[in-house]
N, C-alpha and C positions, 0 to 999 in steps of 0.2 A: 615306695617313694620312688619308684621307676620314672624316670626323667622330671622328676620335681624340680631338681636343682638347674634344670635348662630352661625352666618358664621365667618370665618377666615377674618381677617381685609382687606386683598387684597380684597375679594368678597363685603366687605362694602364700599372700596372705589369705586368699579365698580358699586355698587348700586346708592349710592349717586352721582356718576358722570353721570348715565342715568337720574337721576331725576333733574339735573339741565341743562338737554342735551347739554352735552359736550363731543365732540368726544375725543378719547385718544390722539390724536395731539393736540388740543387745551388745554387740561389738561397738556399736557408735556410742552408745549411753555409756561403756566402761571407759571410752576414751574420751568423751565429753564433745564428741562429734556429731554431725548429722548423719542419719543413715544415707542420704544422697553422696555425701562426701566418702563414706565406705563405699558405696556403690563404683563411684569414679575412680576410686583409687583399684578396686579389684577390677576393672575394666580397661586400666591404663589410661583413662582420660585424665587422671590427675596424678603427677608424678610424687613419689618419695624421696625428697632429696635431703631432708634434716634427720641428722643420725638420731637427735632426741626425738623426734617423731618415730622413727624406726624402732627405738629402744622401747618406748611406751606401748607400741604395738604387740612387740615380741613379749613384752610381760604379762600383759592381757591374755596372750596365746599360749604361754607358758613354753616358750622355746627361747632359745638362743638368738641373739640378734643375727650371729653369723649364718645361722639358717635361714633367714629372710633374704639374705645376700647372697645366698648359693655358695657358701664357703664352708659347707659342711666337709668332715675329713674321710668321709667312706670311699671316695675314690682312691686316694692315698694308701688308706690301710689295704683294700682290697687289691692294689696294686703291688704292693709289698708283700703281702701273702702270697700271689700268684708267682711272683719273682723268686720267693723263699723255697716254695715248691720246686720251682724249675731248677735252682740252683742244686736241691738234693737230687734231684731226678739225674741231673748231669753228672752226679758224683756217683750215682749208684750205676751209671752208665759207660763209666771210662774203661772199664776192663783192663787197668795198668797191668795187672800181675799175668792174666790170660796172654796179652799181646806182649808181655815181656817188655813193657815200656822201662826205661832206665828211671829211677828215683832222681828228683830235683836235689835231695839231701839225702844225710845217713839214715838208716831205720832207726826208729825209737827202740830203747830197750824196753823189755816187757812192764817192768816196775814202773817207768815212767808212763807208758802207755795205760796201765791200769788207773793210775792218778788221773790221768787225763778223761778216761771214759767215766771215773767217779764224779770228776767235777761237771761234765755234760748232765750227767743224772741230777747232781744235786741242784743245777740250775734249771733244768726241766720241774723238778718238785717244788722250786719256788715260783713257778709259773711265768718264768722269762722265756717265752718261746721267740721271740725275735733273736735274743742272744743265743738259744738252742739252734736256730736255723744257721746262725752265722757260725757255729762250731761244729756242725755236724759233718759237712763236708770234707774237713780236713781231719776229722777223728776217724772218719770211713776208711780214708786214704793210708794213715797211720796205721791202722788196725789191719788192713790187707797185707800192707807190706811186712808188718812185724809176724803174722800168722803166717807168711810166706817162707820167712826164714828160720822160724821157730814154732812149727805147727802144735806142738804140744802146749807150750806156755803160753802161745800167744791165742789158743782156740777161746779161752773166757771172754778176754776184752773185745775180742771179734764179735761174738755172741752179742755183748752188752752194747755194743757198738750199733748193732742191727737192732736191738730191742730199742733202744732210745730214738733211733731213728724213726721206727714203725710208730713209737708213741706219739711223736710231736707231728708227724703226717696225719694221724688220725685227728688231733686236735684241729689241724688246719684244714679238716674235711677233705683230704685227698687219700682214701683209702685204696685207690688202686696203686699209687706208689707206695704206700705203707705196706701193701701185699707183698710186693716186692721185697722190701727191707726183711720183712717177718718171713718171708718163703727162705730167703737165704740164712737167716738166724736158724731157721729149724734145719736146713740143710747142715751148718756147720755144727750143730749140736749133736747131730745123729750119732746115736752109740753112748751119749752119756745121759741117763735118764734125768739128772736134777737140771743138766742144761736145757734139755728138750722140755722140760716143765716150765723152766723160766721163759723161753722162748714164746711158749704156748698161750701165756698170759697175753701177750701181746697179740698173737693170731686170735684170740677170742674177741678180743676189740676190734682188729680187722674185719672179721668176719660178720659180727655185729653190725659194724658200720657199714658195713656191705650189704645189709638187708640180708643176710644169709643166716638167720637166727637158728634155725634147725640144724643146719651143719654145726654152727657155733656150738651148739649144745652137746650134738654127739662126739666131737672133737674135744671138747672142754672135760667131758667126762672120762674119754678113753686115756686123756694125758693126767687126770687126776687120778685115777684108780691105777695108773701104772706108777706112780710115786706114794701111792698111800702104804702107810704103815702096816706091817703084817697082823699085828695086834691092835685092837681099836683104842686102846688107852695108853698107847706107847707112841713112839716116833721123835725123832729129831726134831725141835721147834722150827730150824729153817725149811726143812722138807714139809713139816705140817704147813708152813705158811703157805708152800708153793701149792700144795694139794687144796687147803682150804679155799685159797683165791681162786683156783680153778673151777671149784665147786660153785663159788659165789659166781664166777663167769656163765656157767653152765645155768644158775638160776636166772639170771638176767636175762640170758637168751630165750630160756623156756618160758617168761614172763612174757617175753615180747611176742612169741609163737602163740601165745594163747594157753599154754600149758600151765595154769595157775597152780594145780595141786603139786606138779613136779617142782616148780619153781620154791614153792613154801618148803617143800621137805628137801630141797638140796641147801637153802639157806640155813635151816635148822642141822643139817648135818655139817657144814662150813661152821657153825657157831659151836659145835662141840668141840671141834678143833682149835676154836679160836680161843675157847677157854683154857686149852693146855698151853697156847702160845702165850698170851696175856698181852695187855696192851703197851705201846712204847718201844716197839720193835718194828725193824724195817727189813727184814730179811728177803733177799733178792728184789728189792726195791717195791716190795709190795703192800708195805705198811699194814699188814694183816692182823688183826686182833678182834675181840669183843666189839668194838668200837666200830669198825671198818664194816663189821658183819651188821651190825646193827644200819649201818648207812645203806648197805645192801638191801637190807630187808624195807627198807623206807623206799629205795629206788623200785624194788620190785612191787610194792604197793601202789606205787605211782603208775608203773605199766601195765597192773592189774585193773586200774581205774580206780582203787580204794582210796580216794584222795585224803578222806577225811581221818582215816588211820595213818596215812603218812604223816598228816600235819601234827596229829597228835604225838606221833612218836619223835619227831623233830623237836618238839617243845624239851622233851627229857634229855635228848642224846647231847645237845650241845651244850649242857651244863658240867657234863662229866669230864674228868680228866683226860680221857683218851681222846676226846675230840681237840684238844688242844695239841695233842702229841702228834696228830696225824698232819702230813705235808700241807702247805698251802694249797697245792694244785688239787690234791685230793678234797680237800674241804669246798674249794670252791666250786669244783664240778659237782660236788654232791648237792650245793646250793641251786644250781640250775636245775636239778630235779625236783626239789622243794618247791622251786618256785612255780613249776608247773602244777605241783599238787594245790597251793594256794589258788594259782587261777583257776582250777578245776571246782574249788570249793566257794567260788566267786568271792575271795578276798584278795583284791589287787593291792590293796595297801599291805598285806603280807608279803605277796608276791614281789612288790617294788621293794619292799625293806630287805628281803633276803639278796636280791639281786644288786642293791647297793652295797650291800656287807661284801659280796663276793667282789663286787669293783674295787673295793676298798681293799682287800687282801691280797687279791691277784687281778690286776687290771688287765692283764693279757687275756684272761679266761672269758671276759666279757668281749673287750675291745678286738682281740685278734681272731677268736674263734667265730666262725659263721653261726654254729646253733647259740652262741651267747648273743650275737646281735639279734638272732631270730626270736629268743625268748623276749628280750628287753621290747622289741618290736610288737610281740602280741599282749605284753602287760601294759604298754604304756598307752594301746588302743582305749583301755577301759577308761572311761571317764572318771571314774575314781582313784586312777593312778596316782601317787604321790609325787609332789611336787620335785623332789630330788632326782625321782626315776625319769621325770620328764625331761629335767635338765641333761641327766646322762643320754637318753634317747636323742635329743637335740644335736649333743656333741657329736654322738656318732652317725647323724644323719638317718635315723631309722624311726619309724613311728606310724 
């Protein structure tokens, strides 16, 4: 929709008529007007100054009236996203501790900082990304100050602050800034194999988002096997969750790199660990368990181009208890992968259905993430796209 919002209303009618694959005659018939009337409207010879007429045209074109008027919300949301990323970039660029700048207030006790970091993580897992963006700069500043005063006790919340920062930046399609946050998490975690493994989860996300799938696979495997239990059928559930999550990350990277055999084998290996952990846990904010591995298996199938397998597995996984126990963010992000699978099987209705479900449970996953807006735009271009998705696309100003 590049520049469409800047066009006169008549040209916007012509644009959307073309999108809907309607001739001027068909549009005229559905409006009870003449073809000449439609032609004059589109050329700007005849003005559209009645709201009722605009509403009728919008209804036939299956878009919101505001889209015809050029009042879509895309510029505002895009501006807010860019502004949020810049605020986080600024927070990562202050170097208050290194420059020995005095704090404006006292340093938070470690227990309060831990609770603050947990609150930001919970907000992220509920897919409330604008709120996370608002909270992250303050969390980073507090975590750095507390770590300086008490490096031992302040280390874990500092790593967690960088981890959640990296996670939200990946969502906002800012992998360069996310890399800075995750690199600091890895440095802060150095020497503690559990903390390194936890930070490596976000490192894998950043590397894949940066298009470095082969590097991501190598790094994830190194981190996973460093924390893997010495005996295959043993291990602490929390550490198994980290190891299994890293194997899943490696599988996704392998699939993206075209190494299908490795992707399948790594998911299977992660599945063995998941069986020992069980569903309903969230060790180190991984949400790892048998259901999470099955979602990863579906995502790998999508990457491999086996959309039919992905759709078939999707129908079985969402009726399991483990599906409801996953975080809202995890489920909504997965649904975007499934929408791609439906689209590849020439089922825009199915794709639209899961995207509307994602928007219902986690609006920011669709409305704030560039990836979410992109998949909505892809699906709505299909002539069989459901009306509910068309309305969503119109509200987002995509199509």
